[in-house]
N, C-alpha and C positions, 0 to 999 in steps of 0.2 A: 367552534363546535362545543356543544354542551354534553356532559356525560350522562344526562338523564334520558338519552336515547333520541332526543330531538336535535336534528342537524339544522343549524342556522346559517347555511352557506348558500349564496345565490348560485344559480347554474353557471353563470359566466365566470364566477370566481373559483369554481371547483378545480379546474386544471391548474391554475396558478398556485392554489394552496397545496394540492397534491404534489405538484412539481417541487415546491420548496421543501415539503416533507421528505420526498425521495432524495433530494440533494443532501438534506441534513442527515438522513439515515445512512447514506453512503459514507459521508464524512465521519459520522459517529462510529460506524463499524470499522473503518480504517484506523481511527484513533484508538479504539479498543484493542485492536490487534497490535498496534505499535506499543501501547502501554503494557500489554500482556507479555510480549517478547522482551521488552525492556525490564520488566519486573523480574523475569527469570535471569536475564543477563546480570543485573545488579543485585539480585536477591533482595529486592525491596518489597516488603510486605505491605506498606502503605500504598504503593503504586498498584500492587495486585488488588488490594481492597477497592481502589478507585474504579477498576474495571467492573467489579461487581455492582458498584453504585451506578455506573453508566448503563448497565444492563436494564435497570429500572426505567431509565429515560428511553432506551431503545424499545422496551415493551410498550410504553405509552405511545410512541410514534407509530409502531406497527399496528396497534389497536386502532388508532385514528385513521391510518391509511387504508386499512381493510374496510373500515366502515364507509369511508368516502367512495372506495371502489365499488362497493355493493350498491350504494345509493345512486352512483353515477350511471349505472346501466339502466337505460330506459327501454331498449329494444333488444330482442334476441340476437340480432347481428352484432350488437355492441359487446356481447358477453365474451366472445372469443378474444378480442383485443384487450379487454380488461383482465382476462384470465392471465395473460402474459405479464401484466403489471403485478398481479398478485403473486405470480411465481417468483418474480424478482424480489418482491417484498419478503417473501418467505426465505429466499436464499440469503438476503442481507441479514435477516434475523438470525439465521443459523451461523453466519460468520461471526456475529456478536457472541453467540453462545460458544463458539469455538475459542474465542478470545478469553471468555470466562474459564473454560477448561484449561487453557494454557496457564492462566494466572493461579489456578488452584495448585499448581506445582509448588508455588511459593506459599500460599495461604494454608495449604494442607501439609506443607513441609515434606513433599515427596522426595525432593532431592534430585540432583542431576550430576553426572560425572564432571570433574573439573576440566577434563579434556573438551567437553562441549562448550563451556564458557570461553575457553581459549580459542576454539575454532570459530565461534560466532564472531570473533574480531576480524576474521577473514571473509565474512559473508559479503555478497555483492552490495548490500546496504546494511548499515549497522546503526544501533542505538548508542547514544552518547549522552552523558550528563556533565554539566559544567557549572561551577559556582561563579556568579558575577561578583568580582572583587570591587571594593570601594576605590574610586579613582580610576577605574578602567574605562575603556572607550564605551562600553555598553551601559554603564551605570547611569541611571536617571535619564535614559533616552528611549524613544520609541523603537519598536522592532523595525518599522519601515525604513528607518535611517540606514540600515545595514544591508537590506536586500539579501538576507542570508542564503536563500536558495540559489541566488545567482553568484554571490561572492564565495560561498563555501560548499555549495552542493548539499546543504543540510537545512532542515526546516524544524521549527519549534512545534512540538505537539503537546507539551504540557509544561507548567511551571509550578514549583513548590515554593511557597512563600511562608516561612515559619511552619505552622501546622495546616496551612490552607493549600489546597490543590486548585490550580487554575488550568482548565483545559480549553477555554475559549480564548485563544491567543491570536489577535489580529494585528495588523500593521500599526494601529494606534496604541497598542499595549505598551506601557512604560515599564522598562526593566529597572529594578532597583538593586542596589548592592545587597548581597546576601541571598538574592534569588537563586534558586537552583533550576537551570534550564534543562529540559529533556528534549533531545533532538534526534532526528533520523535522517540518514542520507549516506553520501559517499564517505568512506573512511579517509579519503584524501583531503577532506576539508577540515579534519579535526585540529590540525596544527594551527591554521589560520583562525579557527573559531576560538581556540583557547587563548590566542594572542589578544583577540578583541575583548575577551572576558577577563583578561588579566590573570589567567589561571596558570598553574605550574605545568611543565612539560608532561605529556601523557605517556604512561607506561602501560601498554595493553596487557591483559592477562596472558600468562605463559603456561605452557604445558608442564605438568608435574615432572620432577626429575626422574621419578620411578614410573614410567608409563605402564598403563594397564595392558591386558592381553590384546592380541591383534584383532580378534573378533569384535571386541568392544570398540577398538579404534576405528574399525571399518564402519561399525554402526553409527558412531558419532559423525564420521565424515558424510555418510549417507543422509543423516538427519539434517545437517547444515544445508546440504543440497535440496532436501525436501522443503526446508523453510524457504529457500530462495524460489524454488519452483512453484510452491503453493501461492506465494505472494505474486509471482509473475502470472499465474493462472487467473487470479482475481483481477489483476490489472488489465490483462488481455480480455477478460470477460466483459468488464465495463467498457473497454475500447470497442469491442465488437458490437455492443448495443448502441454506443454513440455513433459509430461509423456505419452500422448495418453491414458489417463485413463477415461473410460466411467463412472465408479462409481463416480468419482469426478464431471464429467459433470452433472450427475443426481442429485448430491447433490447441485450443483449450481442452478439447476432448482427448487429444493425444497426451497432454500433460497430466490429465486426471488418470489416464490408464498407467502412465509411467509412475505416478505417485503411488498407485495401488501396488505395483510390482516392487517398488522400493520399500514400501512398508512391510511387505511379505518377507523380503530379504533381511530387513532390519530386525524383525521379530525373531527370525532364526538365529541371527548372530547374537542377539541379546540373550536368548535362551541358552545358546552354547557357552557364552561367556559366564553365565550364572553357575555353570558347573565348576568353574575355577574357584580358587580361594579369594573371592571378592565379596565386598559388602553389597548385598542385594538392594539396599535402599535406593541408591542412585538409579538403578535399572528401572524402577517403577516410573520415575519421572521421565526417563528416556522413552519408554513405551507410551506414556501419556501424551508427550509432546508429539510423537510421531502420529498418533491417532488424530490429534487436532489438525496437524498439517495435512494429513490425508483428507480429512473432511472439508478443509478449506478448498481443496481441489474439487471435491464433489459438488460443493455449492457453486463454484465457478462454472462447472459444467451445467448445473441446473439453470443458471442464469442465461446461458447461451443457447439453450435448447430451441427456443423460438427462432433464433437466427440460423442455427444449424439445419433446421427443418425447412428453411427457405420461406418462412412465413414473415409477414410484415411486422416490424417492431412498432409498438404503439408510440405515436409521436411524443407523448409525455415522457417516455423513458429517455429518448434522445435529448430532449430539452433539459430534463432534470439532471441526468448524469453528466451532461455537458456543462452544468452550472456549478459543479462542486469546487472545492478549494483549489484543486489542480485540474488543468485542462489536458485533454488528449489531442494530439495533432498527428497528421499523417502527411509528411513532406517527402518528395523525391529528392535525390541527389543530382544536381546539375553538373554536366561535364565542365571541368576546369574550375569548379568551386573549391573553397578551402577544404571541404570534407573529402573531395574526390581523391582517392589514392592514399588516404591517411587512416590510422587506426583510431579507435575510440579513446584510447589512453592519450594519444597525441592531441586530440581535439579537446579533451577535458570538458565535454558538454555538461557533465554533472556539476562542475564548478561554475562554469559560465557558458550558457545562461541558466543553469540549474535544472536541466532536463535529464530524466532517466530514460534510456532507450529500452523499451519493452520488447520490441521485435524488429527484425529487418526482413522485408519481403524482397527476395531475390529471385526473379523469374516466377516460378510456380511454387516455390517453397518458402517457409518462414524459418528464420533463425531467432529463437526466443531467448530473452535475457542474455544478450551477447556479452562476452567478456571484453576487457580492455584491449586485447590483442587483435580483436576482430577488425579487419580492413573494410573500409567502405569504398564503393565504386559508383560511378555515374550510372543512373538507372535504378539503383537501390531505392526502395521506399521505406522510410524510417517512421516507425510508430513510437511515439515518446510521450511521456507525461511530465508536467512541470508547471511552474508559475505562469499565469496568464501574461504577466508583464515581460516574460522572456521569449514570447513567440516570434516577435519580429527579428530579434537577434539570432534565434535558432534558424529561421528561414534564410537570413543573410549568410550564415555559415554554410548553408546548403546551396547557395547561389541564387537566391530569390529575394525579391522585395515583396513584402506582405502588404496588400492593400485591401481596404474594406469597400465593397461595392455599395454606393450610397442608395441604390434602388432596391437591391435584394437584401442588403445587410450581411451578405456572405463574404468570406475572405477570398481573395484572388492572389495567385502567385504570378509575379511578373519577373522574367529573367533580368538579372542585374548586368 
């Protein structure tokens, strides 16, 4: 594509180009959110600045995608389908903007309560950074050697090498000693991760000895839940588009409504806490972060509107969002399988094969972002995201052999 207004793309190539752009934009938006939350957790201004730089890349992608969408519409009946693509593009752009808003807590030094940093250690998924030591297992070896999403439940989303930031980290990337890896995933994998990197034992942030007033404590607790729910909403929104699932779209709507209610309560508690003898500076960051989490839920709802209304999802959305770094699967639990009658914490799916359970469909209702104590039963349908290479192992844990149909190219579950 040329920026002088002339598009140099053949008609047959357009879907493939737009598909790759959509997949890249989804990955980029998730990377920006990961970096933004990590910058707050670690108070890292360089990482926060990286989010702002990635926003420029996102803006270029969005510009190109919108231009292709407009040029691809040849007939009036094609406009409706392409409008749903534009709606998703706008939502992804806003998710990137929310990430920038989160990072501004660090770049603008708004501050957050120490209680929040400590509580983020107990979130469903956490950010972590580790230094690769000279002579460790990781030094001078490619990322693919370790299959970190499977072995530790964590994935690398950025690397800092000296003053250079590297965000395009694939399996061929060679980790060097003195590299600082930034990862995201289950806190249960931190111990093993640090062993591989030759790092010292991890001491998570702790609550201050002199805790703040109860209203602020409650606000912090709610904000940690808002963070988890907003990320769950975005994950379920992408899943509903890939799977064309109206039930998931309705669940995203409920999450968005709950995030609105939680934000209202949080604002009240913060304002009441401000009457006490407290430094008001950290309260600004708290409100700023809550607003961004709420808007992430809004954009998730925006993405699923077409599914919720029962309209057909444009095929390119299903293809593009299904080709991103992580795959979304929907597997049932077979009677007598390893998973039947066991809890998530017992199965440790986030460690091996490295999948995060986004929701459980049980009968006519969904259990979203289930905790480790959640019991699984035969007949449950599990919606999870994780590495493509772990799909067969996940299916096996649920009592199935995953086969690829040579004629249709689709996956087939065969009882083991």
